[in-house]
C-alpha positions as CSV (number, residue, x, y, z in Angstrom):
1,M,0.0,-0.1,0.2
2,D,1.3,3.6,-0.9
3,P,1.4,6.3,1.8
4,S,-1.6,8.4,0.2
5,E,-3.8,5.4,0.2
6,F,-3.0,4.4,3.9
7,A,-3.6,8.4,4.6
8,R,-7.0,8.2,2.9
9,R,-8.1,5.1,4.7
10,Y,-7.0,6.1,8.0
11,N,-8.6,9.5,7.8
12,A,-11.7,8.0,6.8
13,G,-11.7,6.2,10.3
14,Q,-10.3,2.8,9.3
15,R,-8.2,1.1,11.9
16,D,-8.3,-2.6,10.5
17,F,-5.1,-2.8,8.3
18,S,-4.7,-6.6,8.9
19,G,-2.7,-8.6,6.3
20,L,-1.7,-5.4,4.6
21,N,1.8,-4.5,3.2
22,L,3.1,-1.4,4.8
23,A,6.5,-1.8,4.4
24,G,8.5,1.2,4.3
25,V,5.3,3.4,4.9
26,D,5.9,6.5,6.8
27,L,3.4,6.0,10.0
28,S,5.0,8.4,12.1
29,E,2.3,11.0,12.2
30,Y,-0.6,8.4,13.1
31,N,-2.1,7.2,16.2
32,L,-2.4,3.5,15.9
33,Y,-3.8,3.0,19.3
34,G,-5.8,-0.3,19.2
35,A,-5.3,-0.8,15.7
36,N,-5.6,-4.1,13.9
37,L,-2.2,-4.9,12.0
38,F,-2.6,-8.6,12.5
39,E,0.0,-10.3,10.2
40,A,0.6,-6.9,8.5
41,N,4.0,-6.2,6.6
42,L,5.6,-3.3,8.7
43,G,9.1,-3.8,7.5
44,R,11.1,-1.0,8.1
45,A,8.1,1.2,8.3
46,D,8.8,4.4,9.9
47,L,7.1,4.4,13.4
48,R,9.6,6.8,15.1
49,G,7.3,9.9,15.7
50,S,7.5,13.6,14.4
51,A,9.2,16.4,15.5
52,L,7.0,19.1,17.3
53,S,8.7,22.8,17.3
54,G,11.8,21.0,16.3
55,V,12.5,19.7,19.8
56,T,9.9,16.8,21.1
57,L,9.8,13.6,19.3
58,V,6.4,12.1,19.5
59,R,6.9,8.1,19.6
60,A,4.6,5.7,18.0
61,N,1.7,4.7,20.0
62,L,0.6,1.3,19.3
63,A,-0.7,0.6,23.0
64,G,-3.3,-2.2,22.6
65,A,-2.6,-2.8,19.0
66,N,-3.0,-6.2,17.5
67,L,0.5,-6.9,15.8
68,G,0.1,-10.7,16.0
69,G,2.1,-12.4,13.1
70,A,3.0,-9.1,12.0
71,Y,6.4,-8.6,10.0
72,L,8.4,-5.8,11.7
73,F,11.9,-7.1,10.8
74,G,14.2,-4.1,11.2
75,T,11.6,-1.6,12.1
76,D,12.6,1.6,14.2
77,L,10.2,1.4,17.1
78,S,12.6,3.2,19.6
79,G,10.4,4.9,22.5
80,A,7.2,3.4,21.0
81,D,4.3,2.7,23.2
82,L,3.4,-0.9,22.9
83,S,2.0,-1.5,26.4
84,G,-0.6,-4.5,26.3
85,A,-0.1,-4.8,22.5
86,N,-0.5,-8.2,20.9
87,L,2.8,-9.3,19.3
88,R,2.3,-13.2,19.6
89,Q,4.7,-14.9,16.8
90,A,5.5,-11.4,15.5
91,D,8.8,-11.1,13.6
92,L,10.7,-8.3,15.7
93,S,14.3,-9.6,14.4
94,K,16.7,-6.6,14.6
95,T,14.1,-4.3,15.4
96,N,15.1,-1.3,17.3
97,L,13.0,-1.1,20.5
98,T,15.4,1.1,22.5
99,G,13.6,2.5,25.5
100,A,10.0,1.2,24.3
101,N,7.1,0.6,26.5
102,L,6.2,-3.0,26.1
103,N,4.8,-3.4,29.5
104,H,2.2,-6.1,29.8
105,A,2.7,-6.8,26.0
106,H,2.0,-10.4,24.7
107,L,5.1,-11.5,22.8
108,T,4.7,-15.4,23.1
109,G,6.6,-17.1,20.5
110,A,7.8,-13.8,18.9
111,R,11.0,-13.4,17.0
112,L,13.3,-11.0,18.6
113,A,16.7,-12.0,17.4
114,Q,19.4,-9.5,17.8
115,A,16.6,-6.7,18.5
116,F,17.8,-3.8,20.4
117,L,15.7,-3.4,23.7
118,F,17.9,-1.4,25.7
119,E,16.4,0.4,28.7
120,A,13.0,-1.0,27.3
121,D,9.9,-1.6,29.9
122,L,9.0,-5.2,29.6
123,R,7.6,-5.7,33.2
124,E,5.0,-8.4,33.2
125,A,5.4,-9.0,29.5
126,H,4.7,-12.4,28.1
127,L,7.6,-13.8,26.3
128,R,7.2,-17.6,26.7
129,G,9.1,-19.3,23.9
130,A,10.1,-16.2,22.4
131,D,13.5,-15.9,20.6
132,L,15.8,-13.1,22.1
133,S,19.0,-14.6,20.9
134,G,21.8,-12.1,20.8
135,A,19.3,-9.5,21.7
136,G,20.5,-6.1,23.6
137,L,18.6,-5.8,26.9
138,G,21.1,-3.8,28.9
139,G,19.5,-1.9,31.5
140,A,15.9,-3.3,30.6
141,A,13.1,-3.6,33.0
142,L,12.0,-7.4,32.9
143,S,10.6,-7.7,36.4
144,E,8.0,-10.3,36.5
145,A,8.1,-11.0,32.9
146,N,7.5,-14.7,31.7
147,L,10.3,-15.8,29.8
148,H,9.7,-19.7,30.2
149,G,11.5,-21.5,27.6
150,A,12.8,-18.3,25.8
151,N,15.9,-18.4,23.8
152,L,18.3,-15.7,25.2
153,T,21.7,-17.4,23.9
154,G,24.2,-14.7,23.6
155,A,21.6,-12.1,24.9
156,G,23.1,-9.0,26.5
157,L,21.4,-8.4,29.8
158,G,23.9,-6.4,31.7
159,G,22.3,-4.4,34.6
160,S,18.7,-5.6,33.6
161,N,16.1,-5.9,36.4
162,L,15.0,-9.5,36.2
163,A,13.4,-9.6,39.9
164,R,10.7,-12.5,40.2
165,V,11.0,-13.4,36.3
166,N,9.9,-16.6,35.2
167,M,12.9,-18.2,33.2
168,I,12.0,-21.8,33.5
169,N,14.0,-24.1,31.2
170,A,15.1,-20.7,29.3
171,K,18.5,-20.9,27.2
172,L,20.9,-18.3,28.5
173,R,24.3,-19.7,27.2
174,R,26.8,-17.2,26.9
175,A,24.6,-14.6,28.0
176,N,25.8,-11.4,29.7
177,L,24.1,-11.0,33.0
178,Y,26.8,-8.8,34.9
179,G,25.2,-6.9,37.6
180,A,21.8,-7.8,36.7
181,N,19.1,-8.2,39.4
182,L,17.7,-11.7,39.6
183,T,16.1,-11.4,43.1
184,E,13.4,-14.4,43.5
185,A,13.8,-15.3,39.6
186,R,12.8,-18.7,38.5
187,L,15.7,-20.1,36.6
188,V,14.6,-23.9,37.2
189,G,16.3,-26.2,34.6
190,A,17.6,-23.0,32.5
191,D,20.9,-23.4,30.8
192,L,23.3,-20.6,31.9
193,S,26.6,-22.4,30.3
194,E,29.5,-20.2,29.9
195,A,27.3,-17.4,30.8
196,S,28.5,-14.0,32.7
197,L,27.1,-13.3,35.9
198,D,29.8,-11.4,37.6
199,R,28.3,-9.0,40.6
200,A,24.8,-10.2,39.6
201,Y,22.3,-10.6,42.6
202,L,20.5,-13.9,42.8
203,F,19.3,-13.6,46.2
204,R,16.7,-16.4,46.9
205,T,16.8,-17.3,43.2
206,E,15.4,-20.7,42.5
207,M,17.8,-22.6,40.3
208,R,17.1,-26.2,40.8
209,G,18.7,-28.3,38.1
210,A,20.1,-25.4,36.2
211,T,23.2,-25.9,34.2
212,L,26.1,-23.4,34.9
213,T,29.0,-25.2,33.3
214,K,31.9,-22.8,33.1
215,A,29.7,-20.2,34.0
216,V,31.3,-16.8,35.6
217,L,29.7,-15.4,38.9
218,E,32.4,-14.0,40.5
219,G,31.4,-11.7,43.2
220,A,27.9,-12.6,42.8
221,N,25.4,-12.6,45.7
222,L,23.6,-16.3,45.8
223,G,22.5,-16.0,49.2
224,S,19.8,-18.5,50.1
225,V,19.7,-19.7,46.4
226,D,18.4,-22.9,45.5
227,L,20.8,-24.7,43.3
228,E,19.7,-28.3,44.1
229,E,21.1,-31.1,41.6
230,A,22.5,-28.0,39.6
231,I,25.6,-28.4,37.3
232,L,28.3,-26.1,38.3
233,R,31.3,-27.8,36.8
234,E,34.4,-25.5,36.4
235,A,31.9,-22.4,37.3
236,D,33.9,-19.5,38.6
237,L,32.3,-18.4,42.0
238,S,35.2,-16.8,43.4
239,L,34.4,-14.3,46.2
240,A,30.6,-15.1,45.8
241,N,28.2,-15.0,48.5
242,L,26.5,-18.5,48.8
243,D,25.4,-18.2,52.7
244,G,22.4,-20.3,53.2
245,A,22.3,-21.7,49.9
246,S,21.0,-25.2,49.0
247,L,23.3,-27.0,46.8
248,I,22.0,-30.6,47.8
249,G,23.5,-33.2,45.0
250,A,25.0,-30.4,43.0
251,D,27.9,-31.2,40.5
252,M,30.7,-28.9,41.3
253,Q,33.7,-30.6,40.0
254,R,36.4,-28.3,39.8
255,V,34.5,-25.4,40.7
256,K,36.3,-22.1,41.7
257,L,35.2,-20.8,45.2
258,G,38.2,-19.1,46.5
259,E,37.3,-16.6,49.3
260,A,33.7,-17.4,48.8
261,S,31.3,-17.4,51.8
262,L,29.4,-20.7,52.0
263,K,28.3,-19.9,55.7
264,L,25.4,-22.6,56.7
265,T,25.3,-23.8,53.1
266,N,23.9,-27.0,52.4
267,L,26.1,-29.1,50.1
268,T,24.8,-32.7,51.2
269,G,25.8,-35.2,48.6
270,A,27.5,-32.5,46.4
271,N,30.3,-33.3,44.0
272,L,33.2,-31.0,44.7
273,H,36.0,-33.2,43.3
274,R,39.0,-31.0,42.7
275,A,37.4,-27.8,43.6
276,I,39.3,-24.8,44.6
277,M,38.1,-23.5,48.0
278,T,41.1,-21.8,49.2
279,K,40.2,-19.4,52.0
280,A,36.7,-20.0,51.7
281,D,34.4,-19.4,54.6
282,L,32.5,-22.5,55.2
283,R,31.6,-22.4,58.6
284,L,28.6,-24.4,59.8
285,A,28.4,-25.6,56.3
286,N,26.6,-29.2,55.7
287,F,29.0,-31.5,53.6
288,T,27.5,-34.8,54.7
289,E,28.4,-37.6,52.0
290,A,29.9,-34.9,49.9
291,D,32.8,-35.7,47.5
292,L,35.6,-33.3,48.3
293,S,38.3,-35.7,47.0
294,G,41.3,-33.8,45.5
295,A,39.6,-30.5,46.8
296,D,41.9,-27.4,47.5
297,L,41.0,-26.2,51.0
298,R,44.0,-24.5,52.0
299,E,43.3,-22.0,55.0
300,A,39.5,-22.6,54.4
301,N,37.4,-21.8,57.6
302,L,35.5,-25.3,58.4
303,E,34.5,-24.4,61.8
304,E,31.6,-26.5,63.1
305,A,31.1,-27.7,59.5
306,D,29.5,-31.1,59.0
307,L,31.9,-33.5,57.1
308,S,30.1,-36.7,58.2
309,L,30.6,-39.5,55.7
310,A,32.4,-37.1,53.4
311,N,35.3,-38.1,51.1
312,L,38.2,-35.9,51.5
313,E,41.0,-38.4,49.9
314,N,43.9,-36.4,48.5
315,A,42.4,-33.1,49.6
316,D,44.7,-30.1,50.7
317,L,43.6,-28.8,54.2
318,T,46.9,-27.2,54.9
319,G,46.1,-24.3,57.1
320,A,42.3,-25.1,57.3
321,N,40.5,-24.5,60.5
322,L,38.5,-27.4,61.5
323,Q,37.5,-26.5,65.1
324,G,34.4,-28.1,66.1
325,A,34.0,-30.0,62.8
326,K,32.2,-33.1,62.5
327,L,34.2,-35.9,61.0
328,N,32.2,-39.1,61.8
329,G,32.9,-41.6,59.2
330,T,34.7,-39.1,57.1
331,I,37.4,-40.4,54.7
332,L,40.4,-37.9,55.6
333,P,43.1,-37.0,53.1
334,D,45.2,-40.0,53.6
335,G,42.5,-42.4,52.7
336,H,41.7,-43.6,56.3
337,K,38.1,-43.2,57.7
338,K,37.3,-41.5,60.8
339,R,34.8,-43.7,62.7
340,F,33.7,-41.6,65.2
341,F,32.9,-37.7,65.8
342,T,36.2,-35.9,65.9
343,S,36.6,-32.3,66.7
344,L,40.0,-30.9,65.1
345,K,41.3,-27.3,65.8
346,K,43.5,-26.8,62.7
347,F,44.7,-29.3,60.0
348,T,48.4,-29.5,59.6
349,G,48.7,-32.4,57.4
C-alpha cells in the first residue's frame, strides 16, 4: 500500500489494516492505538514519531494494537508505546525497541533475535518461548516477565532488572548478566553455560537443576539460592556469597570458590571433586556425604562444619580451620576413615 492510500483510509476512520503490506510506509504521524495490524507487513516502516517545534519527538502509539504475526523486521520502534499490545508470533528481528514501553505486552513465540531493547520496559510482559538470541537488553526492566522456555543465547542483559522473572527452562548460554538483578527469579532447569553473572544479585533465586557449566559468577550474591542438583562444573564463584544456599546433590567438579562465603550452606551429597576452595568461609556448612576428593581447602574456615561421611581423600587442608567440625565416618586426605565424631582445631597435614 502506498502512503497516500494509507492516509486516505486512516482519515476515513479505518483502523483495521490486517494482512496489508505497509513495508517502508511513513506511519510516524498516525495514532495507531488499538489498531488491527494482524499479520501486516511493517518491515522498515517509519514509526519513530514526528518533531514538534523542532524539539519534542512524538513516539509511535501502538498501545493495545493487534500485531500478532506481523512482520516488523528492522523497524525503528525506539521509544514506542506497545503496552498491552498483541505481538504473538510477530517477527521483530533486528528491530530497534530502545526505550520502548512493552509493559504487559504479549510476545509469546515472537522473534526478537538481535533486537535492540536497551532500557525497554518489559515488566510483566509475556515472552514465553520467544527468540531473543543475541538481543541487547542492557538496563531493561523485565521484573515479573514470563520468559519460560525463551531463547536468550548470547543476549546482553547487563544491569537488567529481572526480579521475580520466570525463566524456567530458558536458554541463556553465553548470555551477559553482569550486575543483573535476579532476586527471587525462577531459573529452574535453565541453561546458563558460559554465561557471565559477575556481580549479579541472585538472592533467593530458584535454580534447581540449572546448568552453569563454566559460568562466571565472581562476586555474585547467591544468598539463600536454591541450586539443588544444579551443574556447576568449572564455574567461577570466587568471592561469591552463597550463605544459606542449598546445593544438595549439585555437580561442582573443579568449581572455583576461592574466598567465597558458604556459611550455613547445605552441600549434602554434592560433588566437589578437585574444587578450589582456598580461604573460603565454610563455617557451619553441611558437607554430609559430599565428595571433596582432591579439593583445595587450604586456609579454608570449616569451623563447626559437618563433614560426616564426606570423602576428603587427597584433599589439601593445609592451614584449614576444623575447630568443632564433625568428622564422623569421614574419609581423610590419607584415605583413612574416621569412625567416630572428631573435633580438630587446625589441620596441619
